[in-house]
C-alpha positions in Angstrom: -7.5 93.3 -1.1 -10.4 93.8 -3.5 -13.8 92.4 -2.8 -13.6 90.4 -6.0 -10.2 88.8 -5.1 -11.4 88.0 -1.6 -14.6 86.4 -3.0 -12.5 84.2 -5.3 -10.3 83.0 -2.5 -13.4 82.0 -0.4 -14.8 80.1 -3.4 -11.5 78.3 -4.0 -11.2 77.5 -0.3 -14.7 76.0 -0.3 -14.0 73.9 -3.3 -10.8 72.7 -1.7 -12.7 71.9 1.5 -15.3 70.0 -0.5 -12.6 67.9 -2.2 -10.7 67.0 0.9 -13.6 66.5 3.2 -14.3 62.9 2.2 -10.6 62.0 2.6 -10.6 63.6 6.1 -13.8 61.7 7.0 -12.3 58.4 5.7 -9.1 59.0 7.7 -11.2 59.7 10.9 -13.2 56.5 10.3 -10.0 54.4 9.8 -8.5 55.8 13.0 -11.7 54.9 14.9 -11.6 51.4 13.4 -8.0 51.0 14.3 -8.6 52.2 17.8 -11.6 49.8 18.1 -9.5 46.9 16.8 -6.8 47.8 19.2 -9.3 47.8 22.0 -10.7 44.4 20.9 -7.4 42.8 19.8 -4.7 43.5 22.4 -1.3 41.8 21.8 -1.3 38.2 22.8 0.6 37.5 26.0 2.2 34.2 26.7 4.2 32.5 29.4 7.3 32.4 27.1 9.7 33.6 29.7 8.8 30.7 32.0 9.3 27.9 29.4 11.9 25.2 30.0 14.3 25.0 27.0 16.2 21.7 26.7 18.4 19.9 24.2 17.0 16.7 22.6 18.8 14.4 20.1 17.6 12.7 16.9 18.8 11.4 13.5 17.8 11.4 9.9 15.4 8.5 9.2 15.4 6.1 6.3 12.6 6.5 3.7 9.6 4.2 4.1 8.0 3.1 0.8 5.3 0.5 0.8 7.2 -2.8 0.7 4.4 -4.5 -1.2 1.5 -3.1 -3.3 -1.1 -1.4 -1.3 -4.8 -1.6 -2.1 -6.4 1.8 -2.8 -9.9 2.8 -1.9 -11.1 1.6 -5.4 -9.4 -1.8 -5.3 -6.3 -1.0 -7.3 -2.7 -1.9 -6.4 -0.2 0.9 -5.8 3.5 1.1 -4.9 3.3 4.1 -2.6 6.4 6.2 -1.9 7.3 9.5 -0.3 7.1 8.9 3.5 10.1 9.9 5.5 13.8 10.1 4.4 15.5 13.1 2.7 13.1 14.5 0.2 15.0 16.6 -2.4 11.9 17.6 -4.3 9.4 19.0 -1.9 9.5 22.1 0.3 7.1 24.4 2.1 4.8 26.2 -0.2 4.5 23.6 -3.0 1.2 22.0 -3.9 0.2 18.8 -2.1 -1.2 17.2 -5.2 0.4 16.1 -8.5 3.4 14.0 -7.4 4.0 10.6 -9.2 3.5 7.4 -7.1 3.3 9.5 -3.9 1.1 8.6 -1.0 1.2 10.7 2.2 4.5 12.1 0.9 6.3 14.1 3.6 8.2 17.3 3.1 11.8 18.2 4.0 13.9 15.8 6.0 12.2 13.2 8.3 13.9 12.5 11.6 13.5 10.1 14.5 14.8 9.9 18.1 17.9 7.9 19.1 18.8 5.8 22.0 16.4 4.2 24.5 12.6 4.4 24.1 12.3 7.3 26.6 15.0 9.3 24.8 13.4 8.6 21.4 10.0 9.7 22.8 11.5 13.0 23.9 12.4 13.8 20.3 8.8 13.4 19.3 7.1 15.1 22.2 9.4 18.0 23.2 10.3 19.4 19.8 8.1 22.2 18.4 7.5 23.8 15.0 10.0 26.7 14.7 12.7 25.1 16.9 16.3 25.4 15.7 17.9 22.2 14.6 21.7 21.7 14.4 23.5 19.0 12.5 26.0 17.2 14.8 28.0 15.1 12.3 28.7 14.2 8.7 29.4 16.5 5.8 26.7 19.0 6.9 28.1 19.3 10.5 27.2 22.7 12.1 24.5 23.5 9.6 21.1 24.8 10.9 17.5 23.9 10.1 14.0 24.4 11.5 11.3 22.0 12.8 8.3 22.3 10.4 5.9 19.6 11.6 5.3 16.1 12.9 4.0 13.1 10.9 3.4 9.8 12.7 6.7 8.9 14.4 8.7 11.5 12.5 9.7 15.1 13.2 10.0 17.0 9.9 12.8 19.5 9.5 13.4 22.2 6.8 17.0 22.6 5.6 18.0 24.8 2.7 18.5 22.8 -0.6 22.3 23.3 -0.4 22.4 21.7 3.0 20.2 18.8 1.9 22.9 17.9 -0.6 25.4 17.4 2.3 23.1 15.3 4.5 23.1 11.6 4.9 20.7 9.1 6.4 21.7 8.5 10.1 23.3 12.0 10.5 22.6 13.0 14.1 20.8 16.3 15.0 20.2 18.3 18.1 17.2 20.6 18.8 16.8 23.4 21.3 13.3 22.2 22.3 11.1 25.1 23.4 7.3 24.9 23.5 6.2 22.4 26.1 3.8 24.2 28.5 3.3 27.2 26.2 0.0 29.0 27.1 -1.8 32.1 26.1 -2.7 34.4 29.0 -6.5 34.7 29.5 -7.2 31.6 27.4 -6.6 28.6 29.6 -9.0 26.6 27.5 -6.8 26.9 24.4 -4.1 24.2 24.3 -0.8 24.9 22.4 1.1 21.8 21.2 4.2 21.3 19.0 4.5 25.1 18.5 7.3 27.4 19.5 6.5 30.8 21.0 8.3 32.6 18.2 6.0 31.1 15.6 2.9 31.6 17.8 3.7 35.3 18.0 3.9 35.7 14.3 0.5 34.0 13.5 -1.4 37.3 13.5 -4.0 35.9 16.0 -6.7 38.4 16.9 -9.1 38.5 19.9 -12.7 38.9 18.7 -15.7 38.7 21.0 -13.6 37.0 23.6 -12.3 34.4 21.2 -8.9 33.7 19.6 -9.3 34.2 15.8 -6.5 32.5 13.8 -5.8 33.1 10.1 -6.1 29.8 8.1 -6.3 28.9 4.4 -9.2 26.4 4.7 -11.9 25.2 7.1 -12.0 21.4 7.2 -15.3 19.7 8.4 -15.1 16.8 10.7 -16.7 14.5 8.2 -13.5 14.3 6.1 -11.1 14.0 9.0 -9.7 10.5 9.0 -6.9 8.8 10.8 -5.6 10.4 14.0 -8.4 10.2 16.6 -7.3 8.0 19.5 -3.6 9.0 19.4 -1.7 11.3 21.7 -1.7 15.1 21.4 2.0 15.9 21.5 3.1 14.2 18.2 1.7 12.6 15.1 -1.0 14.0 12.8 -4.6 14.0 11.6 -5.4 12.9 8.0 -7.8 14.9 5.8 -9.3 12.1 3.8 -8.8 12.1 0.1 -10.2 8.6 -0.6 -13.5 10.1 -1.9 -12.6 12.1 -5.0 -15.6 14.5 -5.0 -14.4 15.9 -1.6 -11.2 17.1 -3.2 -13.0 19.7 -5.3 -15.9 20.3 -2.9 -13.6 21.5 -0.1 -10.8 22.9 -2.3 -8.2 20.4 -1.1 -6.4 20.5 -4.4 -5.6 24.2 -3.6 -3.6 23.3 -0.5 0.1 23.7 -0.2 2.6 22.2 2.2 2.8 24.4 5.3 -0.7 25.9 4.9 -2.7 26.5 8.1 -6.1 24.9 8.3 -9.0 24.8 10.8 -10.4 21.4 11.8 -14.1 21.9 12.8 -15.4 19.8 15.7 -12.0 18.3 16.3 -10.0 18.6 19.6 -6.4 17.8 20.5 -6.2 18.8 24.2 -5.0 15.6 25.9 -5.5 13.4 22.9 -7.0 13.5 19.4 -10.7 13.2 18.8 -14.1 14.4 17.7 -15.9 17.0 20.0 -18.9 19.1 19.0 -18.0 22.8 19.0 -14.3 22.2 19.3 -11.7 23.4 16.9 -8.1 22.6 16.0 -5.6 24.6 14.0 -3.1 22.5 12.1 -0.2 22.7 9.6 -0.2 20.7 6.4 2.9 18.5 6.4 2.1 15.6 4.0 0.4 14.9 0.7 -2.8 13.1 -0.1 -3.5 9.3 -0.1 -5.4 6.8 -2.2 -5.8 4.6 0.8 -9.2 4.5 2.6 -9.3 6.7 5.7 -5.9 8.4 5.0 -5.1 11.6 3.2 -3.4 15.0 3.6 -1.4 15.0 6.9 -1.7 17.9 9.3 0.1 18.6 12.5 -2.2 20.1 15.2 -0.8 23.2 17.0 -3.8 24.9 18.7 -6.9 23.2 20.1 -10.0 24.1 22.2 -13.2 22.3 23.2 -15.2 25.3 24.4 -15.5 27.4 21.3 -12.8 29.9 22.4 -10.8 29.2 19.2 -12.1 30.3 15.8 -10.7 31.3 12.4 -10.7 33.7 9.6 -9.8 32.8 6.0 -6.5 34.1 4.7 -4.9 32.6 1.6 -1.5 33.6 2.8 -1.7 31.8 6.2 1.3 29.5 5.8 4.2 28.3 7.8 6.6 29.3 5.0 5.6 32.9 5.5 5.7 32.7 9.3 9.2 31.3 9.1 10.4 33.9 6.5 11.4 31.2 4.0 11.7 31.9 0.3 8.7 30.9 -1.8 8.9 27.4 -3.3 9.3 26.8 -7.0 5.9 27.0 -8.7 4.3 23.8 -10.0 1.1 23.2 -11.9 -1.4 21.6 -9.6 -3.1 18.5 -11.0 -6.7 17.8 -9.9 -7.4 14.2 -9.0 -11.1 14.7 -9.0 -12.9 13.5 -12.2 -14.3 16.3 -14.3 -18.1 16.6 -14.3 -19.8 15.1 -17.4 -16.5 14.3 -19.0 -16.8 12.4 -22.2 -13.6 10.4 -22.8 -14.4 10.1 -26.6 -14.5 13.8 -26.9 -10.9 14.2 -25.8 -9.2 12.4 -28.7 -5.7 13.8 -29.5 -4.1 14.1 -32.8 -1.6 11.3 -33.6 1.9 12.1 -32.5 5.2 10.9 -33.9 8.6 11.6 -32.4 10.6 11.3 -29.2 8.8 10.2 -26.0 7.6 12.7 -23.5 7.3 11.9 -19.8 6.0 13.1 -16.5 9.5 13.6 -15.1 8.6 16.9 -13.5 6.2 15.0 -11.1 8.8 12.6 -9.8 10.2 12.6 -6.3 13.9 12.4 -5.5 14.6 10.6 -2.3 17.9 9.5 -0.6 18.4 5.8 -0.1 21.5 4.0 1.2 23.4 0.8 1.2 26.8 -0.6 2.2 29.3 -2.5 0.1 28.4 -6.1 0.5 31.2 -8.7 1.1 31.2 -11.9 -1.0 29.9 -15.2 0.5 32.2 -18.2 0.8 30.6 -21.2 -0.9 32.1 -24.6 -1.7 31.7 -26.5 -5.0 28.1 -27.3 -5.9 26.6 -29.2 -8.9 25.2 -27.5 -12.0 22.4 -28.7 -14.3 24.7 -31.3 -15.8 26.1 -32.7 -12.5 29.5 -31.0 -12.9 30.8 -29.1 -9.8 31.5 -25.4 -9.9 32.7 -22.9 -7.4 30.4 -20.1 -8.5 32.2 -16.9 -7.6 31.5 -13.3 -8.9 28.6 -12.2 -6.8 28.8 -9.3 -4.4 31.9 -7.4 -3.3 34.0 -5.0 -5.4 34.6 -6.6 -8.8 37.9 -5.3 -10.2 37.7 -7.6 -13.3 34.1 -7.3 -14.6 32.4 -4.0 -15.4 29.2 -2.8 -16.9 29.3 -3.5 -20.6 31.5 -6.6 -20.4 30.4 -10.0 -21.5 28.0 -12.1 -19.4 29.8 -15.4 -20.4 33.1 -17.1 -20.0 34.4 -15.8 -16.6 36.5 -18.5 -14.8 34.5 -20.3 -12.1 32.0 -17.5 -12.1 28.3 -17.9 -11.8 25.8 -15.0 -11.9 28.8 -12.7 -12.2 28.0 -9.1 -11.2 29.7 -6.0 -12.5 31.5 -3.3 -10.5 30.3 -2.7 -6.9 27.5 -4.5 -5.0 25.7 -2.7 -2.2 22.9 -3.8 0.1 20.4 -1.8 2.1 20.4 -2.4 5.8 17.2 -0.6 6.9 15.2 -3.8 6.8 16.2 -7.4 7.7 15.1 -8.6 4.3 17.2 -6.8 1.7 14.4 -6.9 -0.9 12.2 -4.8 1.5 14.8 -2.0 1.8 14.2 1.5 0.4 17.3 1.0 -1.8 15.9 -2.1 -3.4 12.5 -0.5 -4.1 13.3 3.1 -5.0 16.7 3.2 -6.7 16.6 3.3 -10.5 19.0 2.7 -13.4 20.8 5.9 -14.1 20.5 7.5 -10.6 23.5 9.3 -9.2 25.4 7.5 -6.4 27.9 9.0 -4.0 30.3 7.5 -1.5 29.7 8.9 2.0 32.3 7.1 4.1 35.9 5.9 3.8 38.8 6.9 1.7 36.7 7.4 -1.4 34.2 9.7 0.3 32.7 12.2 -2.1 33.3 10.0 -5.2 30.4 9.7 -7.6 29.1 6.8 -9.6 25.9 5.5 -11.3 23.3 3.0 -10.0 23.0 0.3 -12.7 20.4 -2.2 -11.4 19.5 -4.9 -9.0 20.2 -8.6 -8.6 18.0 -10.1 -5.9 20.6 -12.4 -4.7 23.4 -10.2 -3.4 21.6 -7.1 -4.3 22.1 -3.6 -5.8 24.8 -2.6 -8.3 26.7 0.6 -8.7 29.3 1.6 -11.3 32.3 3.5 -10.2 35.4 4.5 -12.3 38.3 2.1 -11.9 40.3 4.6 -9.9 37.5 5.0 -7.4 37.1 1.2 -7.0 40.8 1.1 -5.8 39.9 3.3 -2.9 36.7 1.6 -1.9 36.4 -0.9 1.0 33.9 -3.4 2.0 31.1 -1.9 4.2 31.7 1.6 2.8 28.4 3.5 2.8 26.9 4.5 -0.6 24.0 6.9 -0.9 21.8 6.9 -4.1 19.5 9.8 -5.1 16.6 7.6 -6.1 14.4 9.0 -8.8 12.1 7.2 -11.2 9.4 5.4 -9.4 6.1 6.6 -10.9 7.7 7.5 -14.2 5.2 7.3 -17.2 5.4 8.0 -20.9 2.7 10.5 -21.8 0.1 9.0 -24.1 1.3 5.5 -23.1 0.3 5.5 -19.5 -0.7 1.9 -19.9 2.9 0.9 -20.6 4.6 0.0 -17.3 7.9 1.9 -16.7 10.0 0.4 -14.0 13.4 0.9 -12.3 14.8 3.4 -14.7 15.5 7.1 -14.3 13.9 9.6 -16.8 17.3 10.6 -18.0 18.3 7.0 -18.9 14.9 6.3 -20.5 15.3 9.4 -22.7 18.7 8.1 -23.9 17.3 4.8 -25.1 16.2 6.3 -28.5 12.6 5.3 -28.1 10.3 7.0 -30.6 6.5 7.2 -30.9 4.9 5.9 -34.1 1.2 6.2 -34.0 0.0 4.1 -31.1 3.3 2.2 -30.7 6.6 2.8 -29.0 9.5 1.7 -31.1 12.2 0.5 -28.7 15.8 -0.4 -29.8 17.0 -3.7 -28.3 20.2 -5.7 -28.6 18.4 -9.0 -28.6 15.1 -10.8 -28.3 14.2 -14.0 -26.3 11.0 -16.0 -26.1 9.1 -15.9 -22.8 9.5 -19.6 -22.3 13.2 -19.1 -21.6 12.5 -17.0 -18.6 13.2 -18.9 -15.3 14.3 -18.0 -11.8 12.3 -15.0 -10.5 9.2 -15.6 -12.6 6.0 -15.2 -10.7 6.0 -13.7 -7.2 4.8 -10.3 -6.1 6.2 -7.0 -7.4 8.8 -6.2 -10.0 10.7 -3.3 -8.3 13.0 -5.4 -6.2 13.5 -8.6 -8.2 15.2 -9.5 -11.5 14.6 -12.6 -13.4 16.8 -14.9 -15.5 17.1 -16.0 -19.1 17.7 -19.7 -18.6 21.0 -21.0 -19.9 20.3 -24.6 -18.7 20.0 -25.9 -22.3 23.2 -25.6 -24.5 21.2 -25.9 -27.7 19.0 -23.0 -26.8 22.0 -20.9 -25.8 23.4 -21.4 -29.3 20.1 -20.9 -31.0 19.5 -17.5 -29.5 23.2 -16.4 -29.4 23.0 -15.9 -25.7 26.8 -16.0 -25.3 26.9 -12.7 -27.0 24.9 -10.9 -24.3 26.7 -8.1 -22.4 26.0 -6.7 -19.0 23.8 -3.7 -19.7 22.3 -5.0 -22.9 18.7 -4.1 -23.5 16.7 -7.2 -24.3 13.1 -7.8 -25.4 11.1 -10.7 -23.9 8.3 -11.9 -26.1 4.9 -13.0 -24.6 5.6 -11.7 -21.1 3.7 -8.9 -19.4 5.4 -7.5 -16.3 3.2 -4.9 -14.7 2.6 -6.1 -11.1 4.5 -9.4 -11.5 6.4 -11.4 -14.0 4.6 -13.9 -16.3 3.2 -15.0 -19.6 0.8 -13.0 -21.8 0.7 -13.9 -25.5 1.6 -11.0 -27.7 2.8 -8.8 -24.8 6.4 -7.5 -24.8 8.6 -6.8 -21.8 12.0 -5.0 -22.2 14.7 -5.5 -19.6 18.4 -4.6 -18.9 21.0 -7.4 -18.2 22.4 -7.0 -14.7 24.3 -10.3 -14.1 26.0 -13.1 -16.0 25.5 -16.7 -17.0 24.7 -19.6 -14.8 25.2 -23.4 -14.9 22.5 -24.0 -12.3 19.1 -25.3 -13.5 16.6 -22.5 -14.3 19.2 -19.7 -14.0 21.1 -17.5 -16.4 21.7 -13.8 -17.2 19.3 -11.7 -15.1 17.1 -8.9 -16.4 15.7 -5.9 -14.7 12.3 -5.2 -16.4 12.1 -1.5 -17.4 9.2 -1.5 -19.9 6.2 -3.8 -20.3 3.1 -3.5 -22.5 0.1 -5.4 -23.7 0.0 -6.6 -27.4 0.4 -3.9 -30.0 2.0 -1.1 -27.8 5.7 -1.9 -28.1 7.5 -2.6 -31.4 11.1 -3.6 -31.0 14.0 -2.7 -33.4 17.3 -4.7 -33.3 20.3 -2.5 -32.6 23.5 -4.2 -31.5 24.6 -1.0 -29.7 21.5 -1.0 -27.5 23.4 -1.2 -24.2 22.9 0.9 -21.1 26.6 1.2 -20.3 27.1 3.0 -23.7 23.9 5.1 -23.3 24.9 6.3 -19.9 28.3 7.3 -21.2 30.2 4.6 -19.1 31.6 2.7 -22.2 32.6 3.9 -25.6 33.7 0.5 -27.0 30.2 -0.9 -27.6 
């Protein structure tokens, strides 16, 4: 080989060495770091092989809306929904903020123990996040789910959406409970609660400087931890307070998602929940925020230590959804509830809009509620307003004669005649306090979940607070129904608002039914088609009182001259009617110039102060609603249940 060629090879070799040397050094450094990390972060060892695994039994719980208006931190009334029940809307990974009318809304399916107190308690204390759940009965029998948290007296379970569609309130469940006594070797000071070993092992916990370092999304200071202290350590939750709006932005609470892991600073959960300087607790986000003082985002504690042996590192992906290998939730825009700094309300004027209404329907929760077909009561003759006796049948039961869209007047011996099928909630002693009464909305889907007609579908059409909620079913389905058959309604509509008209109260109507009413926006008014108008002074039974969700009120038919004057005999079940000079926002009563729009849910009456009943669906202060007479403005026609109107 020539000297020149040999020299060129040496030069090229040196150049190659210069180019690769940094890469080689970087590789060596990385290997050293990995070795050091391995020396400082050995794999966690637990006593998993010595845990006792047992079966415990529970059932799907009823939803728990607030029965009356709650008072928020700033003194405003609120009908709060979203706690417990089957939640069809929310899953792990979705944002905690931005859901209409929600307050401490829980995810997945809420469950409770069954049987004696000691057996019910076992469901709360022995179940752990990550435990397998098996459905024991009903249409979803044999399907599997996973425990994802604990909130108050409920154990929360994740089921795939397809399985949720098969579930019913009261379905029994069984869990292979594994987690009680779980401990991490070398760290006796760190308590493990409500956590399965399978999930613990996937949490990517490191050992740094003799401490357990847990990946979390946020650090939460003790100053914003609310309810929870004083309760037991094996079930329930802490609340991250959201009653002071500036905290939401300051601590990034509006960035949290259901299932996120958080670190509660100076909070312990060893043998109970409480404040302790230097302590730390790792918890899982299981419920949404609250407008009630001292309450807020619910978190289930899973790791706790008083001695400083538990610390954290921030990791945006530290979530239960990822640990359980669940698919990512459908994305949703997060709405901030904190007021913008230096916001000038006059600077945000929008251009006038005319056209169809737009709503916040994407923010609504869909929750399962249930009732049973209510039998009729046996009453004897009683006197009407004119002293004449009347039997007064037609309330409750299965009505084979009268259906939605039929006349309210002229049925033999009938009084307050009700269409189709009457159901009643049984989760509270007072039917007006049941979840069915408060959450079900006109246009919601109903399904039969027991008896010969099981699986048949109908439509929720309204509520009469006398024998209770009404559901339309096709005639052929009514022939198969029996008294006390169970009916489940997918309740959706509480919290519905018309964008740009948030001051107009929307009540007891689904967004789909509202959109079919033909309401249009003209400037600063809603133009609403109605079949008839009545003056406010005709409104009788039901006027006043608290709340409008669970109570209808009647157009009085006590005076024959008034009945003729306002053509009340022409009213049909399902007619949309305007009430002049009434404002029904938190109650029912007079306000000159205001307009309330309601839907007729029951028929005529000969008893003093009674008559066709209305469910209020819209109400506004003067100048916001303009009515337009349309004889075809009937909900039975709009929902596609009748074509002859």
